[in-house]
py3Dmol code that shows the C-alpha trace and the ligand (Angstrom):
import py3Dmol

protein = """\
ATOM      1  CA  MET A   1      -1.057  28.099  -3.150  1.00  0.00           C
ATOM      2  CA  THR A   2      -1.590  24.464  -4.322  1.00  0.00           C
ATOM      3  CA  GLN A   3      -4.919  22.978  -3.466  1.00  0.00           C
ATOM      4  CA  TYR A   4      -5.407  19.301  -2.740  1.00  0.00           C
ATOM      5  CA  TYR A   5      -8.708  17.571  -2.937  1.00  0.00           C
ATOM      6  CA  ARG A   6      -9.738  15.009  -0.325  1.00  0.00           C
ATOM      7  CA  PRO A   7     -13.025  13.295  -1.342  1.00  0.00           C
ATOM      8  CA  LEU A   8     -15.519  12.441   1.444  1.00  0.00           C
ATOM      9  CA  PRO A   9     -16.571   8.881   0.521  1.00  0.00           C
ATOM     10  CA  VAL A  10     -19.912   7.245   1.502  1.00  0.00           C
ATOM     11  CA  PRO A  11     -21.367   3.852   0.471  1.00  0.00           C
ATOM     12  CA  ALA A  12     -23.543   4.047  -2.622  1.00  0.00           C
ATOM     13  CA  THR A  13     -26.643   3.226  -0.549  1.00  0.00           C
ATOM     14  CA  LEU A  14     -26.289   6.463   1.480  1.00  0.00           C
ATOM     15  CA  ALA A  15     -25.032   8.719  -1.313  1.00  0.00           C
ATOM     16  CA  PRO A  16     -27.055  11.598  -2.738  1.00  0.00           C
ATOM     17  CA  LYS A  17     -28.259  11.201  -6.375  1.00  0.00           C
ATOM     18  CA  ASP A  18     -25.560  13.485  -7.783  1.00  0.00           C
ATOM     19  CA  ALA A  19     -22.663  11.691  -6.058  1.00  0.00           C
ATOM     20  CA  LEU A  20     -19.767  10.444  -8.156  1.00  0.00           C
ATOM     21  CA  PRO A  21     -18.016   7.059  -8.021  1.00  0.00           C
ATOM     22  CA  LEU A  22     -14.689   7.121  -6.189  1.00  0.00           C
ATOM     23  CA  ALA A  23     -12.044   5.514  -8.449  1.00  0.00           C
ATOM     24  CA  GLY A  24     -14.725   3.532 -10.226  1.00  0.00           C
ATOM     25  CA  GLY A  25     -15.509   1.513  -7.045  1.00  0.00           C
ATOM     26  CA  GLY A  26     -18.499   1.016  -4.761  1.00  0.00           C
ATOM     27  CA  LEU A  27     -18.005   4.235  -2.812  1.00  0.00           C
ATOM     28  CA  ARG A  28     -19.413   7.597  -3.869  1.00  0.00           C
ATOM     29  CA  PHE A  29     -18.632  11.197  -3.030  1.00  0.00           C
ATOM     30  CA  ALA A  30     -20.651  14.373  -3.394  1.00  0.00           C
ATOM     31  CA  GLU A  31     -18.292  16.559  -1.373  1.00  0.00           C
ATOM     32  CA  ALA A  32     -14.595  17.050  -0.798  1.00  0.00           C
ATOM     33  CA  LEU A  33     -12.279  18.873   1.586  1.00  0.00           C
ATOM     34  CA  VAL A  34      -9.880  21.334  -0.009  1.00  0.00           C
ATOM     35  CA  LEU A  35      -6.559  21.004   1.847  1.00  0.00           C
ATOM     36  CA  GLN A  36      -3.996  23.731   1.680  1.00  0.00           C
ATOM     37  CA  ARG A  37      -0.757  24.503   3.506  1.00  0.00           C
ATOM     38  CA  ASP A  38      -1.289  26.677   6.592  1.00  0.00           C
ATOM     39  CA  CYS A  39      -5.065  26.931   5.967  1.00  0.00           C
ATOM     40  CA  ALA A  40      -8.093  25.316   7.588  1.00  0.00           C
ATOM     41  CA  PRO A  41      -9.709  22.749   5.243  1.00  0.00           C
ATOM     42  CA  GLU A  42     -12.728  24.016   3.292  1.00  0.00           C
ATOM     43  CA  ARG A  43     -15.694  21.762   2.409  1.00  0.00           C
ATOM     44  CA  ILE A  44     -16.909  22.035  -1.196  1.00  0.00           C
ATOM     45  CA  ALA A  45     -19.320  20.206  -3.586  1.00  0.00           C
ATOM     46  CA  ALA A  46     -17.639  17.670  -5.885  1.00  0.00           C
ATOM     47  CA  SER A  47     -18.857  19.801  -8.844  1.00  0.00           C
ATOM     48  CA  GLU A  48     -16.422  22.563  -7.723  1.00  0.00           C
ATOM     49  CA  ILE A  49     -13.331  20.263  -8.091  1.00  0.00           C
ATOM     50  CA  PRO A  50     -11.259  21.136 -11.198  1.00  0.00           C
ATOM     51  CA  ALA A  51     -12.092  18.846 -14.133  1.00  0.00           C
ATOM     52  CA  ASP A  52      -8.645  17.196 -14.428  1.00  0.00           C
ATOM     53  CA  VAL A  53      -8.602  16.305 -10.699  1.00  0.00           C
ATOM     54  CA  LEU A  54     -12.193  15.077 -10.883  1.00  0.00           C
ATOM     55  CA  ASP A  55     -11.314  12.800 -13.800  1.00  0.00           C
ATOM     56  CA  ARG A  56      -8.482  11.204 -11.754  1.00  0.00           C
ATOM     57  CA  LEU A  57     -10.668  10.935  -8.642  1.00  0.00           C
ATOM     58  CA  THR A  58     -13.524   9.185 -10.475  1.00  0.00           C
ATOM     59  CA  ALA A  59     -11.794   7.037 -13.214  1.00  0.00           C
ATOM     60  CA  ALA A  60     -11.951   3.309 -12.815  1.00  0.00           C
ATOM     61  CA  ARG A  61      -8.527   1.905 -12.090  1.00  0.00           C
ATOM     62  CA  ALA A  62      -7.070  -0.836 -14.269  1.00  0.00           C
ATOM     63  CA  PRO A  63      -6.721  -4.269 -12.674  1.00  0.00           C
ATOM     64  CA  ILE A  64      -3.459  -4.918 -10.863  1.00  0.00           C
ATOM     65  CA  LEU A  65      -2.133  -8.540 -11.168  1.00  0.00           C
ATOM     66  CA  GLY A  66      -5.593  -9.486 -12.320  1.00  0.00           C
ATOM     67  CA  CYS A  67      -7.274  -8.026  -9.229  1.00  0.00           C
ATOM     68  CA  ASP A  68     -10.307  -5.838  -9.888  1.00  0.00           C
ATOM     69  CA  MET A  69      -9.532  -2.482  -8.260  1.00  0.00           C
ATOM     70  CA  ALA A  70     -13.252  -1.650  -7.880  1.00  0.00           C
ATOM     71  CA  ARG A  71     -13.132  -3.464  -4.501  1.00  0.00           C
ATOM     72  CA  PRO A  72     -10.480  -3.844  -1.776  1.00  0.00           C
ATOM     73  CA  HIS A  73      -7.913  -6.628  -1.868  1.00  0.00           C
ATOM     74  CA  LEU A  74      -5.665  -8.123   0.763  1.00  0.00           C
ATOM     75  CA  MET A  75      -1.931  -8.431   0.141  1.00  0.00           C
ATOM     76  CA  GLY A  76      -0.536 -11.058   2.488  1.00  0.00           C
ATOM     77  CA  ILE A  77       2.891 -10.341   4.052  1.00  0.00           C
ATOM     78  CA  LEU A  78       5.574 -13.015   3.722  1.00  0.00           C
ATOM     79  CA  ASN A  79       8.942 -11.953   5.062  1.00  0.00           C
ATOM     80  CA  VAL A  80      11.768 -14.377   4.329  1.00  0.00           C
ATOM     81  CA  THR A  81      14.122 -12.622   6.722  1.00  0.00           C
ATOM     82  CA  PRO A  82      15.680 -13.459  10.077  1.00  0.00           C
ATOM     83  CA  ASP A  83      14.746 -10.087  11.567  1.00  0.00           C
ATOM     84  CA  SER A  84      11.395  -8.712  10.337  1.00  0.00           C
ATOM     85  CA  PHE A  85       9.527  -7.080  13.219  1.00  0.00           C
ATOM     86  CA  SER A  86       6.580  -9.431  13.165  1.00  0.00           C
ATOM     87  CA  ASP A  87       7.393 -12.652  11.313  1.00  0.00           C
ATOM     88  CA  GLY A  88      11.172 -12.533  11.241  1.00  0.00           C
ATOM     89  CA  GLY A  89      12.886 -15.965  11.263  1.00  0.00           C
ATOM     90  CA  ARG A  90       9.684 -17.950  10.754  1.00  0.00           C
ATOM     91  CA  TYR A  91       9.717 -18.463   6.966  1.00  0.00           C
ATOM     92  CA  LEU A  92      13.453 -18.587   6.057  1.00  0.00           C
ATOM     93  CA  ASP A  93      13.094 -22.235   5.002  1.00  0.00           C
ATOM     94  CA  PRO A  94      11.433 -22.326   1.578  1.00  0.00           C
ATOM     95  CA  THR A  95       9.093 -25.140   2.643  1.00  0.00           C
ATOM     96  CA  ALA A  96       7.815 -23.034   5.561  1.00  0.00           C
ATOM     97  CA  ALA A  97       7.506 -19.995   3.238  1.00  0.00           C
ATOM     98  CA  VAL A  98       5.389 -21.954   0.752  1.00  0.00           C
ATOM     99  CA  ALA A  99       3.233 -23.342   3.562  1.00  0.00           C
ATOM    100  CA  GLN A 100       2.624 -19.838   4.899  1.00  0.00           C
ATOM    101  CA  ALA A 101       1.876 -18.608   1.341  1.00  0.00           C
ATOM    102  CA  ARG A 102      -0.688 -21.350   0.996  1.00  0.00           C
ATOM    103  CA  ALA A 103      -2.271 -20.460   4.315  1.00  0.00           C
ATOM    104  CA  LEU A 104      -2.440 -16.747   3.361  1.00  0.00           C
ATOM    105  CA  THR A 105      -3.957 -17.622   0.008  1.00  0.00           C
ATOM    106  CA  GLU A 106      -6.580 -19.922   1.551  1.00  0.00           C
ATOM    107  CA  ALA A 107      -7.426 -17.191   4.020  1.00  0.00           C
ATOM    108  CA  GLY A 108      -8.162 -14.780   1.131  1.00  0.00           C
ATOM    109  CA  ALA A 109      -5.058 -12.936   0.115  1.00  0.00           C
ATOM    110  CA  SER A 110      -5.190 -11.826  -3.496  1.00  0.00           C
ATOM    111  CA  ILE A 111      -1.422 -11.075  -3.672  1.00  0.00           C
ATOM    112  CA  LEU A 112       1.502 -12.295  -1.623  1.00  0.00           C
ATOM    113  CA  ASP A 113       4.220  -9.731  -0.887  1.00  0.00           C
ATOM    114  CA  VAL A 114       7.565 -11.502  -0.460  1.00  0.00           C
ATOM    115  CA  GLY A 115      10.459  -9.594   1.077  1.00  0.00           C
ATOM    116  CA  GLY A 116      14.049 -10.586   1.887  1.00  0.00           C
ATOM    117  CA  GLU A 117      15.204  -7.470   3.666  1.00  0.00           C
ATOM    118  CA  SER A 118      13.632  -6.075   6.831  1.00  0.00           C
ATOM    119  CA  THR A 119      12.983  -2.358   6.582  1.00  0.00           C
ATOM    120  CA  ARG A 120      11.790  -1.941  10.200  1.00  0.00           C
ATOM    121  CA  PRO A 121      13.199   1.103  12.016  1.00  0.00           C
ATOM    122  CA  GLY A 122      16.945   0.455  12.732  1.00  0.00           C
ATOM    123  CA  ALA A 123      17.260  -2.530  10.382  1.00  0.00           C
ATOM    124  CA  ALA A 124      20.669  -3.098   8.785  1.00  0.00           C
ATOM    125  CA  PRO A 125      20.835  -3.245   4.941  1.00  0.00           C
ATOM    126  CA  VAL A 126      21.244  -6.644   3.308  1.00  0.00           C
ATOM    127  CA  GLU A 127      23.552  -7.361   0.303  1.00  0.00           C
ATOM    128  CA  SER A 128      21.741  -8.186  -2.938  1.00  0.00           C
ATOM    129  CA  ASP A 129      23.231 -11.726  -3.140  1.00  0.00           C
ATOM    130  CA  GLU A 130      21.833 -12.609   0.291  1.00  0.00           C
ATOM    131  CA  GLU A 131      18.433 -11.036  -0.538  1.00  0.00           C
ATOM    132  CA  ILE A 132      18.262 -13.001  -3.778  1.00  0.00           C
ATOM    133  CA  ARG A 133      19.259 -16.212  -1.912  1.00  0.00           C
ATOM    134  CA  ARG A 134      16.338 -15.642   0.444  1.00  0.00           C
ATOM    135  CA  VAL A 135      13.530 -14.779  -1.966  1.00  0.00           C
ATOM    136  CA  GLU A 136      14.209 -16.603  -5.234  1.00  0.00           C
ATOM    137  CA  ALA A 137      13.340 -20.169  -4.320  1.00  0.00           C
ATOM    138  CA  PRO A 138      10.167 -19.275  -2.287  1.00  0.00           C
ATOM    139  CA  ILE A 139       8.846 -17.080  -5.121  1.00  0.00           C
ATOM    140  CA  ARG A 140       9.512 -19.835  -7.745  1.00  0.00           C
ATOM    141  CA  GLU A 141       7.746 -22.433  -5.553  1.00  0.00           C
ATOM    142  CA  ILE A 142       4.809 -20.209  -4.645  1.00  0.00           C
ATOM    143  CA  VAL A 143       4.136 -19.302  -8.277  1.00  0.00           C
ATOM    144  CA  SER A 144       4.556 -22.859  -9.558  1.00  0.00           C
ATOM    145  CA  GLN A 145       2.686 -24.629  -6.742  1.00  0.00           C
ATOM    146  CA  LEU A 146      -0.053 -22.115  -5.982  1.00  0.00           C
ATOM    147  CA  GLY A 147      -0.250 -19.934  -9.154  1.00  0.00           C
ATOM    148  CA  GLN A 148      -0.771 -16.949  -6.838  1.00  0.00           C
ATOM    149  CA  PRO A 149       0.255 -13.406  -7.818  1.00  0.00           C
ATOM    150  CA  VAL A 150       3.431 -12.412  -6.000  1.00  0.00           C
ATOM    151  CA  SER A 151       4.987  -9.024  -5.478  1.00  0.00           C
ATOM    152  CA  ILE A 152       8.648  -8.594  -4.602  1.00  0.00           C
ATOM    153  CA  ASP A 153       9.329  -6.177  -1.763  1.00  0.00           C
ATOM    154  CA  THR A 154      12.763  -4.811  -2.568  1.00  0.00           C
ATOM    155  CA  ARG A 155      14.714  -1.610  -3.191  1.00  0.00           C
ATOM    156  CA  LYS A 156      17.221  -3.235  -5.487  1.00  0.00           C
ATOM    157  CA  ALA A 157      17.156  -3.872  -9.245  1.00  0.00           C
ATOM    158  CA  ALA A 158      19.362  -6.996  -9.022  1.00  0.00           C
ATOM    159  CA  VAL A 159      16.882  -8.598  -6.584  1.00  0.00           C
ATOM    160  CA  ALA A 160      13.827  -7.487  -8.517  1.00  0.00           C
ATOM    161  CA  ALA A 161      15.236  -8.904 -11.728  1.00  0.00           C
ATOM    162  CA  ARG A 162      15.775 -12.366 -10.256  1.00  0.00           C
ATOM    163  CA  ALA A 163      12.338 -12.238  -8.544  1.00  0.00           C
ATOM    164  CA  LEU A 164      10.610 -11.358 -11.798  1.00  0.00           C
ATOM    165  CA  ASP A 165      12.441 -14.279 -13.535  1.00  0.00           C
ATOM    166  CA  ALA A 166      11.193 -16.506 -10.733  1.00  0.00           C
ATOM    167  CA  GLY A 167       7.586 -15.406 -11.374  1.00  0.00           C
ATOM    168  CA  ALA A 168       6.939 -12.246  -9.330  1.00  0.00           C
ATOM    169  CA  GLY A 169       4.611  -9.841 -11.126  1.00  0.00           C
ATOM    170  CA  LEU A 170       4.911  -6.558  -9.218  1.00  0.00           C
ATOM    171  CA  ILE A 171       7.784  -4.536  -7.769  1.00  0.00           C
ATOM    172  CA  ASN A 172       7.059  -3.017  -4.330  1.00  0.00           C
ATOM    173  CA  ASP A 173       9.751  -0.530  -3.387  1.00  0.00           C
ATOM    174  CA  VAL A 174       9.614   1.123   0.067  1.00  0.00           C
ATOM    175  CA  SER A 175      12.069   3.805  -1.139  1.00  0.00           C
ATOM    176  CA  GLY A 176       9.671   4.922  -3.840  1.00  0.00           C
ATOM    177  CA  PHE A 177      12.134   4.014  -6.620  1.00  0.00           C
ATOM    178  CA  THR A 178      14.782   6.355  -5.287  1.00  0.00           C
ATOM    179  CA  PHE A 179      17.305   3.833  -3.868  1.00  0.00           C
ATOM    180  CA  ASP A 180      18.489   2.124  -7.003  1.00  0.00           C
ATOM    181  CA  PRO A 181      18.478   4.061 -10.316  1.00  0.00           C
ATOM    182  CA  GLU A 182      18.292   0.768 -12.240  1.00  0.00           C
ATOM    183  CA  LEU A 183      14.890  -0.172 -10.759  1.00  0.00           C
ATOM    184  CA  VAL A 184      12.703   2.189 -12.814  1.00  0.00           C
ATOM    185  CA  PRO A 185      14.154   1.065 -16.180  1.00  0.00           C
ATOM    186  CA  LEU A 186      13.802  -2.556 -15.100  1.00  0.00           C
ATOM    187  CA  ALA A 187      10.074  -2.022 -14.256  1.00  0.00           C
ATOM    188  CA  ALA A 188       9.518  -0.266 -17.579  1.00  0.00           C
ATOM    189  CA  ALA A 189      11.372  -2.955 -19.605  1.00  0.00           C
ATOM    190  CA  HIS A 190       9.413  -5.788 -17.971  1.00  0.00           C
ATOM    191  CA  GLY A 191       6.049  -4.020 -18.228  1.00  0.00           C
ATOM    192  CA  VAL A 192       5.162  -4.929 -14.678  1.00  0.00           C
ATOM    193  CA  PRO A 193       3.083  -2.930 -12.161  1.00  0.00           C
ATOM    194  CA  VAL A 194       4.850  -1.138  -9.323  1.00  0.00           C
ATOM    195  CA  CYS A 195       4.058   0.081  -5.849  1.00  0.00           C
ATOM    196  CA  VAL A 196       5.731   3.427  -5.066  1.00  0.00           C
ATOM    197  CA  MET A 197       5.924   4.082  -1.360  1.00  0.00           C
ATOM    198  CA  HIS A 198       6.914   7.218   0.530  1.00  0.00           C
ATOM    199  CA  ALA A 199       9.631   7.043   3.111  1.00  0.00           C
ATOM    200  CA  GLN A 200      11.622   9.839   4.772  1.00  0.00           C
ATOM    201  CA  GLY A 201      15.232   8.709   5.307  1.00  0.00           C
ATOM    202  CA  ASP A 202      16.462   5.154   5.259  1.00  0.00           C
ATOM    203  CA  PRO A 203      15.389   2.418   7.713  1.00  0.00           C
ATOM    204  CA  GLN A 204      18.498   2.790   9.967  1.00  0.00           C
ATOM    205  CA  THR A 205      17.781   6.403  10.803  1.00  0.00           C
ATOM    206  CA  MET A 206      14.221   7.215   9.679  1.00  0.00           C
ATOM    207  CA  GLN A 207      12.596   7.341  13.074  1.00  0.00           C
ATOM    208  CA  ASP A 208      15.236   9.639  14.606  1.00  0.00           C
ATOM    209  CA  ALA A 209      13.390  12.934  14.116  1.00  0.00           C
ATOM    210  CA  PRO A 210      11.058  12.889  11.121  1.00  0.00           C
ATOM    211  CA  ARG A 211       9.850  16.386  10.112  1.00  0.00           C
ATOM    212  CA  TYR A 212       7.332  17.653   7.652  1.00  0.00           C
ATOM    213  CA  GLU A 213       5.664  20.975   6.855  1.00  0.00           C
ATOM    214  CA  ASP A 214       2.312  19.141   6.385  1.00  0.00           C
ATOM    215  CA  VAL A 215       2.867  15.371   6.264  1.00  0.00           C
ATOM    216  CA  ARG A 216      -0.202  14.723   4.060  1.00  0.00           C
ATOM    217  CA  LEU A 217       0.708  17.284   1.493  1.00  0.00           C
ATOM    218  CA  ASP A 218       4.485  16.614   1.592  1.00  0.00           C
ATOM    219  CA  VAL A 219       3.828  12.927   1.020  1.00  0.00           C
ATOM    220  CA  TYR A 220       1.331  13.701  -1.720  1.00  0.00           C
ATOM    221  CA  ASP A 221       3.902  15.938  -3.542  1.00  0.00           C
ATOM    222  CA  PHE A 222       6.544  13.246  -3.226  1.00  0.00           C
ATOM    223  CA  LEU A 223       4.232  10.527  -4.661  1.00  0.00           C
ATOM    224  CA  LYS A 224       3.087  12.820  -7.457  1.00  0.00           C
ATOM    225  CA  ALA A 225       6.714  13.555  -8.444  1.00  0.00           C
ATOM    226  CA  ARG A 226       7.514   9.844  -8.366  1.00  0.00           C
ATOM    227  CA  VAL A 227       4.409   8.946 -10.422  1.00  0.00           C
ATOM    228  CA  ASP A 228       5.410  11.618 -12.978  1.00  0.00           C
ATOM    229  CA  ALA A 229       8.998  10.254 -13.090  1.00  0.00           C
ATOM    230  CA  LEU A 230       7.768   6.707 -13.547  1.00  0.00           C
ATOM    231  CA  ILE A 231       5.408   7.742 -16.338  1.00  0.00           C
ATOM    232  CA  ALA A 232       8.187   9.660 -18.074  1.00  0.00           C
ATOM    233  CA  ALA A 233      10.366   6.547 -17.872  1.00  0.00           C
ATOM    234  CA  GLY A 234       7.780   4.319 -19.504  1.00  0.00           C
ATOM    235  CA  VAL A 235       5.700   2.946 -16.595  1.00  0.00           C
ATOM    236  CA  PRO A 236       2.110   4.107 -17.331  1.00  0.00           C
ATOM    237  CA  ARG A 237      -0.196   5.414 -14.579  1.00  0.00           C
ATOM    238  CA  ALA A 238      -2.368   2.352 -15.012  1.00  0.00           C
ATOM    239  CA  ARG A 239       0.465   0.195 -13.648  1.00  0.00           C
ATOM    240  CA  ILE A 240       1.350   2.407 -10.653  1.00  0.00           C
ATOM    241  CA  VAL A 241       0.052   1.877  -7.088  1.00  0.00           C
ATOM    242  CA  VAL A 242       0.836   4.551  -4.474  1.00  0.00           C
ATOM    243  CA  ASP A 243       1.412   4.125  -0.754  1.00  0.00           C
ATOM    244  CA  PRO A 244       1.929   6.822   1.918  1.00  0.00           C
ATOM    245  CA  GLY A 245       4.352   4.499   3.815  1.00  0.00           C
ATOM    246  CA  ILE A 246       2.961   4.308   7.345  1.00  0.00           C
ATOM    247  CA  GLY A 247       5.823   4.156   9.926  1.00  0.00           C
ATOM    248  CA  PHE A 248       8.567   5.042   7.445  1.00  0.00           C
ATOM    249  CA  GLY A 249      10.015   8.259   8.933  1.00  0.00           C
ATOM    250  CA  LYS A 250       6.735   9.207  10.651  1.00  0.00           C
ATOM    251  CA  THR A 251       5.732  10.001  14.212  1.00  0.00           C
ATOM    252  CA  LEU A 252       2.460   8.816  15.714  1.00  0.00           C
ATOM    253  CA  ASP A 253       0.851  12.156  14.708  1.00  0.00           C
ATOM    254  CA  HIS A 254       2.171  11.855  11.163  1.00  0.00           C
ATOM    255  CA  ASN A 255       0.673   8.327  10.827  1.00  0.00           C
ATOM    256  CA  LEU A 256      -2.666   9.484  12.158  1.00  0.00           C
ATOM    257  CA  ALA A 257      -2.828  12.529   9.872  1.00  0.00           C
ATOM    258  CA  LEU A 258      -2.056  10.352   6.878  1.00  0.00           C
ATOM    259  CA  LEU A 259      -4.705   7.779   7.829  1.00  0.00           C
ATOM    260  CA  ARG A 260      -7.370  10.428   8.533  1.00  0.00           C
ATOM    261  CA  ASP A 261      -6.975  12.045   5.102  1.00  0.00           C
ATOM    262  CA  ILE A 262      -5.830   8.996   3.160  1.00  0.00           C
ATOM    263  CA  ALA A 263      -8.530   9.657   0.538  1.00  0.00           C
ATOM    264  CA  VAL A 264      -6.510  12.689  -0.777  1.00  0.00           C
ATOM    265  CA  PHE A 265      -4.159  10.174  -2.508  1.00  0.00           C
ATOM    266  CA  HIS A 266      -6.950   9.076  -4.858  1.00  0.00           C
ATOM    267  CA  ALA A 267      -6.366  12.358  -6.679  1.00  0.00           C
ATOM    268  CA  LEU A 268      -3.115  10.796  -8.041  1.00  0.00           C
ATOM    269  CA  GLY A 269      -5.310   8.624 -10.231  1.00  0.00           C
ATOM    270  CA  CYS A 270      -3.714   5.351  -9.065  1.00  0.00           C
ATOM    271  CA  PRO A 271      -4.826   2.545  -6.780  1.00  0.00           C
ATOM    272  CA  VAL A 272      -3.841   3.265  -3.124  1.00  0.00           C
ATOM    273  CA  LEU A 273      -2.009   0.633  -0.953  1.00  0.00           C
ATOM    274  CA  LEU A 274      -1.782   0.816   2.826  1.00  0.00           C
ATOM    275  CA  GLY A 275       0.609  -1.105   5.056  1.00  0.00           C
ATOM    276  CA  ALA A 276      -0.233  -0.458   8.714  1.00  0.00           C
ATOM    277  CA  SER A 277      -0.485  -4.063   9.880  1.00  0.00           C
ATOM    278  CA  ARG A 278       0.908  -4.624  13.420  1.00  0.00           C
ATOM    279  CA  LYS A 279       3.033  -1.512  13.218  1.00  0.00           C
ATOM    280  CA  ARG A 280       4.399   0.235  16.296  1.00  0.00           C
ATOM    281  CA  PHE A 281       1.888   3.095  16.364  1.00  0.00           C
ATOM    282  CA  ILE A 282      -0.855   0.466  16.958  1.00  0.00           C
ATOM    283  CA  GLY A 283       0.995  -0.666  20.009  1.00  0.00           C
ATOM    284  CA  THR A 284       1.570   2.864  21.204  1.00  0.00           C
ATOM    285  CA  LEU A 285      -2.087   3.719  21.019  1.00  0.00           C
ATOM    286  CA  SER A 286      -3.490   0.482  22.395  1.00  0.00           C
ATOM    287  CA  GLY A 287      -0.757  -0.655  24.826  1.00  0.00           C
ATOM    288  CA  ALA A 288      -0.320  -3.884  22.791  1.00  0.00           C
ATOM    289  CA  GLY A 289       3.370  -4.476  23.365  1.00  0.00           C
ATOM    290  CA  SER A 290       4.277  -7.345  21.069  1.00  0.00           C
ATOM    291  CA  ALA A 291       3.488  -7.224  17.337  1.00  0.00           C
ATOM    292  CA  ASP A 292       1.309 -10.364  17.367  1.00  0.00           C
ATOM    293  CA  THR A 293      -1.098  -8.768  19.928  1.00  0.00           C
ATOM    294  CA  ARG A 294      -1.879  -5.844  17.544  1.00  0.00           C
ATOM    295  CA  VAL A 295      -4.340  -7.736  15.324  1.00  0.00           C
ATOM    296  CA  PRO A 296      -7.525  -5.939  16.477  1.00  0.00           C
ATOM    297  CA  GLY A 297      -5.939  -2.500  16.002  1.00  0.00           C
ATOM    298  CA  SER A 298      -4.602  -3.573  12.612  1.00  0.00           C
ATOM    299  CA  VAL A 299      -8.048  -4.727  11.507  1.00  0.00           C
ATOM    300  CA  ALA A 300      -9.593  -1.425  12.617  1.00  0.00           C
ATOM    301  CA  VAL A 301      -7.106   0.564  10.543  1.00  0.00           C
ATOM    302  CA  ALA A 302      -7.666  -1.675   7.526  1.00  0.00           C
ATOM    303  CA  LEU A 303     -11.444  -1.155   7.808  1.00  0.00           C
ATOM    304  CA  HIS A 304     -11.050   2.575   8.057  1.00  0.00           C
ATOM    305  CA  ALA A 305      -8.811   2.538   4.979  1.00  0.00           C
ATOM    306  CA  ALA A 306     -11.279   0.417   3.010  1.00  0.00           C
ATOM    307  CA  SER A 307     -14.075   2.831   3.960  1.00  0.00           C
ATOM    308  CA  GLN A 308     -11.960   5.562   2.326  1.00  0.00           C
ATOM    309  CA  GLY A 309     -11.641   3.626  -0.867  1.00  0.00           C
ATOM    310  CA  VAL A 310      -8.100   2.205  -0.342  1.00  0.00           C
ATOM    311  CA  GLN A 311      -7.829  -0.680  -2.839  1.00  0.00           C
ATOM    312  CA  VAL A 312      -4.998  -2.813  -1.390  1.00  0.00           C
ATOM    313  CA  LEU A 313      -4.374  -3.559   2.297  1.00  0.00           C
ATOM    314  CA  ARG A 314      -0.934  -5.100   3.077  1.00  0.00           C
ATOM    315  CA  VAL A 315      -1.627  -7.289   6.169  1.00  0.00           C
ATOM    316  CA  HIS A 316      -0.217 -10.113   8.261  1.00  0.00           C
ATOM    317  CA  ASP A 317      -3.619 -11.268   9.481  1.00  0.00           C
ATOM    318  CA  VAL A 318      -5.505 -12.062   6.253  1.00  0.00           C
ATOM    319  CA  SER A 319      -8.258 -14.234   7.802  1.00  0.00           C
ATOM    320  CA  GLU A 320      -9.152 -11.697  10.546  1.00  0.00           C
ATOM    321  CA  THR A 321      -9.192  -8.779   8.102  1.00  0.00           C
ATOM    322  CA  ARG A 322     -11.227 -10.685   5.596  1.00  0.00           C
ATOM    323  CA  GLN A 323     -13.882 -11.504   8.185  1.00  0.00           C
ATOM    324  CA  ALA A 324     -14.100  -7.826   9.186  1.00  0.00           C
ATOM    325  CA  PHE A 325     -14.408  -6.823   5.484  1.00  0.00           C
ATOM    326  CA  ALA A 326     -17.173  -9.415   4.901  1.00  0.00           C
ATOM    327  CA  LEU A 327     -19.261  -7.910   7.679  1.00  0.00           C
ATOM    328  CA  TRP A 328     -18.526  -4.313   6.621  1.00  0.00           C
ATOM    329  CA  ARG A 329     -19.512  -5.059   3.017  1.00  0.00           C
ATOM    330  CA  ALA A 330     -22.680  -6.898   4.054  1.00  0.00           C
ATOM    331  CA  ILE A 331     -23.819  -3.938   6.250  1.00  0.00           C
ATOM    332  CA  GLU A 332     -22.746  -1.076   3.972  1.00  0.00           C
ATOM    333  CA  PHE A 333     -23.143  -2.565   0.486  1.00  0.00           C
ATOM    334  CA  GLY A 334     -25.729  -5.300   1.066  1.00  0.00           C
ATOM    335  CA  GLU A 335     -23.269  -7.960  -0.142  1.00  0.00           C
ATOM    336  CA  THR A 336     -24.125 -11.260   1.496  1.00  0.00           C
TER     337      THR A 336
END
"""
ligand_1 = """\
22
HH2
N 5.878 -1.932 5.220
C 6.887 -2.800 5.406
C 7.513 -3.443 4.354
N 7.071 -3.246 3.094
N 5.645 -2.121 1.570
C 4.672 -1.262 1.340
N 4.247 -1.010 0.073
N 4.025 -0.574 2.332
C 4.380 -0.740 3.656
O 3.786 -0.127 4.550
C 5.442 -1.644 3.958
C 6.060 -2.329 2.797
C 7.344 -3.077 6.840
O 6.621 -4.109 7.420
P 7.013 -5.659 7.448
O 7.308 -6.193 6.057
O 5.902 -6.361 8.163
O 8.315 -5.706 8.340
P 9.852 -5.686 8.012
O 10.174 -4.474 7.256
O 10.482 -5.723 9.396
O 10.186 -6.933 7.246
"""
view = py3Dmol.view(width=600, height=400)
view.addModel(protein, "pdb")
view.setStyle({"model": 0}, {"cartoon": {"style": "trace"}})
view.addModel(ligand_1, "xyz")
view.setStyle({"model": 1}, {"stick": {}})
view.zoomTo()
view.show()
């Protein structure tokens, strides 16, 4: 039976002397949980983890778009769509999009994630031409006016190609590079980093009845297979970011299980990205009905993820999340 290793991270100030660095960052771990299908987790010393897994858990990650992966970064969300669940219709005009990009940058976003197709549950697909029309001008303007790293949130090679030409530097695909067979070769040919996200089903039907044997381990296996496929196609591990895909074909319990054990994904040897901002499960748990009232819950999830060593947090509320991170890092790491 396959074993999966979920490190138990603590800040360096609280770690025992023999603790190891988690992904080359400021967190340490001296113990891990062994997760197995149909078995209770077992707690072991880090020294009992197989050497190849331990190497991937501890190795420093290469920078992504110039961002040092030894500390957490905020990826600001910029949806140039009429129908995104939180910011739909607000940034369709390129001038408004650039103004929001500037605000997100000033608030502390390291990367701006620009998307032209909503992938919220039930969303209808968008033709490539329309998606290109939405994202191309804003990306060109953001890169030329702000010089800020941009990722393109798309499932389509035609859209990604035009976005890269306009200055985007990372391809973020919520289908985990399974939707368009041309997207992997494009990423390899351009030598750009990618974010490979797990989703079960497509946006129109994914929330109908998602099912897993063990959501954490099923998602891990999917991401591992996609990382292996990307490496085989010429995208090295150092350029791959992994994301468990909160809300994409997941129930409330699935989302919570993934968040609780998110540190297991460090064993893939890639930076981990999390996108939970303002999503429906936060409303379900807190009673916050509209997306824009889910900021406190979103910040709580981002802080939890950062405490587990997640390197990139995809958020709408950059300023609020940054403030929470500043306090957390001052208390736990003595950074003032
Ligand atoms: N979530 C959304 C879109 N893109 N990309 C990654 N890597 N991870 C995510 O969790 C993720 C994502 C959905 O959120 P949003 O963009 O705010 O809404 P919409 O899909 O309605 O545009």
